[in-house]
N, C-alpha and C positions, 0 to 999 in steps of 0.2 A: 509762046513761051518756047516752042522748040527753036523758032527763028531766030530768038533772041540768043540762045546758046550757040547756034549755027554762026552767028555774026562775031559772037565772043571768041569763037575758034579761030575766025579768019582774023581777027583782030589781034588774038593773043600768039599769033604764030611767031616763031624764033625770029624769022626774017626781019618782019616789019619792028620787032623789039630791039634789034642789035643797033648800035651807032652811038655817036655823041650827039645826043638830042637834048632838050630840055628835060626837068625832072617830071612835067606832067605831060609828056607827049606819049602817045601809044608805042613810041620807039624805046621806050624806057622799059625794061623787063620787069623793074620792081613794081612799076604801075600795072603792068599787064598781069603780072602773076596776081596781085591784090585784088584787080577787077574781076579775074577769074575765079578766085576764091570767094569772092562777096555774091557773084553770080551762082556758084556752086551751090554755096550756103543757101542763097535766097530758094534755089531750085529745092533742096531739102525741105527748108521749111514750108514752100508752098504745096507740096505733097506730101506733108506732115509726117516726115520721115522719125524726126527725133522721138514725137511721142510713141509711133510704132517700136522704134529701137527702146525707147524705156519701157514700153508695155513688155516687150520681149524679154528684157533684162529682167523686169520685176518677175514674171511668171517664171522666170530662171532661178531667181533667188528663192521663190516660194517653193519651187519644186526642190532644191538644195535644202531649204528649211525643213521641209516634210520630210526628206531623206535621213538628214541629220536627227530629227525626232524620232522617226523609225528607227534608225542606229543605237539612238540612246535608250530606247524601249527595248530592243533587244538585247542590248547590254545588260540592263537592270533585269530582265527576266534570266540572261544567264547567269548573273551573278547569284540570284535566287536559287536557281537549279543547284547552280554549284555548292552554295551553303545548303542546301537540301541533302543533296549527296554527302557533302561532309557530316552533317548530323546523321544521316542513315550509316555512314561507314563507323561513325565512332559509338552508335548503338549496336551496330554488329560486332564491332570490337568488345565491347562490354558484355553483349551476350554469349560471345565465345568463350571470354574468360570464366563467365558464371558457368559455364557448361563444362571447361576444364576444371574448374575447382570442384563443382559437383560429381565430377568422374571420378576426379582424385578421392574426394570423400567415399563416396561409393565403393572404390577399389580398396581404401582403407578398411573399411567395415566388413567387405567380402574377405579381405585378407584375416581380418580378427575372427570373423565366424569361421572361417576354414580352419584357422589355428586352433580355436576352442572345439571344434567338431574331431580335428585330429588328436587332440590332447584327451577328449573323451573316448574317442575310439581306442586309442593306446590304453587309456584306463580299463576300458572294459576288457580289452584282449590280454591285459596283464592279471586281472581279477579272474578272467576263466582259465588263464594258463594257471594261477595259484590254487584255483578249485579243482583243476585237473589233476596237479601235483598233489594237492591235499588227499584227493580220493584215491590216486594210484599209491600213495603212501599208504594209506588204511588198508586198501585192498592187499599191498604187500605185507603190511604188519600182521593182517588177519591171515594170509597164507602161510606166512614163517610162525605163526603161533598154530596154526592147524597143523603145519609140519612138524613142528617141535614137540606138540603133544602126542600127534601120531607115533612119532620115533620115541619119546617117551614112553609112552604106553606100550609100545612094541618091547622097549628094551626092558621096562618093567616087568612085563609079561615073562619076556626071556629070563631074567633074573629069578624070578618068583617061581617060574616053572623049574628051574633046576634047583631051586631052593625047598621047594614046597611039594607037598603031595597032591593030589589030585583036587582033594576035597578042600583043602585050604585054599589052593589055587584058583577054584571057581569062586570062591568067596571073596579074595581080594581084587580078582578081575572085576567081577560085579562092582564093588565099592569105588574103583578107579574109573570105571567107565560111569557111574552115577558123578563122581566128581568132576570129570572132564565135560560131561554133559551139562552141568550146572554152570562150571566157569565159561563153557564156550555161549552159553546162551544167557 
C-alpha cells in the first residue's frame, strides 16, 4: 500500500499534470487530483479511520451529554437550595415580626403595670400625708386646748384670787380642776 501511495505522489506531481493534454491523461490536473483524493480516501478506509473518528466523536458527544446532564442536575440542586433559602428567609422575617410584636405587647404591659404601680404609690403617699396632716392637726388642736385650758385656769385663778377669800378660792380652784380634768379626759 505504501508503494501505491509513493507512485501516486510521483504521478500527481504538478510537473506531470501541467500542459494541454487530453482529459483522461495524467497530465490533466483535474484527473490527478481526483485520483489522489480517491487513493487518500481508500487509504483512510483501509486503515479503518472513519469508524475510529466516529467512535471518537461519539465518545466526545457522550462526554458532552454527561457534562450537560451534570450541569442540569447541578442547576436543579441550586434552584432547590435557592428556594430553600428563600423559604428560610421568609420564616426568619415572620419570626422577627412576631418577636417585635411580642416585644411591643410586653412593653405596653410593662408600661401599664408601671403606671398602675406609680398611681398606687402616689395614692399611698397622699394617704400617708393626709394621715400625718390629720395627726398633726389633732395634736395641734390638743396642744391649743391644753394651753387654752391652762391659760383659762390661770386667768380664772387670778380673777378669783383677787375677788375671793382664801377659803372660797380653794373651793373654786378644786371645782375648776375637776371640770378641766373631766373635759380633757
